[in-house]
N, C-alpha and C positions, 0 to 999 in steps of 0.2 A: 384461778387457784381454787375457787369454791367448786367449780365443775369437776376438777381433778379429785377433790375430796369426795364429792357426791358419787362419782364413778367408782372410786375405790370402795366406798361403803357398799354400794349396790353389788359390786363384784363379790365382795366378801359375804354379803348377805345371801346372794344367790348360791355361792359355794356351800354355805352353811345349810341352806334349805335342801340343796341337792344331797349332801351327806346325811342329813337327818331323814330325808325321804328314803334313802337306801337303808338306813338303820332300822326304820320302822316298817319298811315294806310298802311305802306309799308312792306309787308311780306318779300320781298327780303332783305331790309335793316335790318329788325329784325333778319332774319335767318343768315345774314352775321355777325352781331354783336354777336349773340349767339355762332356761330362757332369760331370767333376770341377769345372770352372770354374763351371758353372751351379749346382751344388749349393752350392758355397762362397758364391757371390753371393746365393743365396736365403737361406742361413743368416744372412748379414750383414744383409740387409734385415729379416729376422724379429727379430734382436736389436735393431736400431735402433728398430723399431716398439714393442717391449716397453719399451725405455728411455724413449721419448717418452710412452707410456701411464703409466708410473710417475711421470714428472715432472708430468703433468697431474693425476694423483691427488693428489700432494703439494701442488700449487698449490691445488686445491679444498679439501684438508684444512686448509691454512693459512688460507683464507678462512673456513672453518667455525670454526676456533679464534679468529679475530679477532671474528667475530659473537658467539660464546659469551662472549668477554671483555667485549665491549660490554654485553651483556645482564646479565652478573653484576656488572660494575662499576657499571652504572647502578642496578640493583636494590639492590646493597649500599649505594651512596651514598644512595639514596632512603629506605632503611629504617634506615640507621645501622649496618648489619651490616658491620663492618670485615673480618671473615673472608671474606665473600663478595666484597667489593671487592678484597681481596688476591688471591683466586683468579682474579678477572677480569683483574687486571693480569698474573698469571702466564700466562694464556691469550694475552694480547696479545703477550708476549715470544715465546712458542712459535709462534704463527701468523705473526708478522712475520718471525721467523728462518727459517721453513720456506719461505715464498713466494719470496723473491729467489734462493735457491740453486737453485731449479728452474725458472728462466725459460728 
């Protein structure tokens, strides 16, 4: 969250410098503002991409947990192994909880 605020601040500061540079006729200030805004915007896009990648990973991991649950619960029930069946039910809870929070 702090990075998002920092990026927003630098993006706004860069835009202000760029506008001020145009107003006073300073190409150096205008270029400096443009560069600062572009860097802040690029960092914001990178952060967003990383967050989406992590959410995708968590969704996949949730699906894997659910599949493992089904396999263990089914095998436990078929063989009468209550420990395996209980482990399968635990994986169901873990996988189901993980998926919706990362939609």
